[in-house]
C-alpha positions in Angstrom: 16.2 -4.2 34.9 16.9 -7.1 32.6 13.9 -7.7 30.2 15.6 -10.4 28.2 13.8 -13.7 28.7 15.7 -17.0 28.9 15.7 -19.6 26.2 13.1 -21.8 27.9 10.7 -18.9 28.5 10.8 -17.5 24.9 10.3 -20.6 22.8 8.2 -23.7 23.0 10.1 -26.9 23.7 11.0 -29.0 20.6 11.5 -32.3 22.4 9.8 -34.4 25.1 11.9 -36.5 27.6 10.6 -40.0 28.4 11.6 -43.1 30.3 10.6 -46.6 29.4 9.1 -48.8 32.1 8.8 -52.5 31.4 9.8 -54.3 28.2 8.4 -55.8 25.1 4.7 -55.4 24.3 4.1 -54.3 27.9 6.5 -51.3 27.9 5.0 -47.9 28.6 6.7 -44.5 28.3 6.4 -42.0 31.1 6.9 -38.3 30.2 9.4 -36.8 32.6 10.2 -33.4 31.0 10.9 -31.3 27.9 14.0 -30.0 26.0 15.0 -27.2 23.8 17.8 -27.3 21.2 20.3 -24.4 21.5 21.9 -22.6 18.6 25.2 -24.3 19.3 23.6 -27.8 18.9 23.4 -28.5 22.7 20.2 -29.2 24.6 18.6 -27.5 27.6 16.6 -30.2 29.4 14.0 -29.4 32.0 12.9 -32.5 34.0 9.7 -32.4 36.1 9.3 -34.0 39.5 11.8 -35.4 42.0 12.4 -38.8 40.4 15.9 -40.2 40.1 16.7 -40.9 36.4 19.8 -42.6 35.1 18.8 -42.6 31.5 16.0 -41.1 29.3 15.1 -40.6 25.6 14.3 -37.4 23.8 11.5 -37.4 21.2 10.9 -34.6 18.8 7.6 -32.9 19.3 5.7 -33.1 16.0 2.5 -31.3 17.0 2.2 -27.5 17.1 0.2 -27.7 20.3 1.8 -26.6 23.6 2.7 -29.8 25.6 1.3 -30.2 29.1 3.9 -30.4 31.8 
């Protein structure tokens, strides 16, 4: 039996993935997932839902609280 947990299960995410809807002062940002930075500098990104996304932004999580998915 393998008891080693995966990266996403053992650490809290360090980034939140968001998409911008609208422009200018009326722009809103919708949270679509979270991301973890790997030891080699790459990112593991977990998107939520079934949306089709062509681009998104990653924002570093500054709070120590667990983000809600």
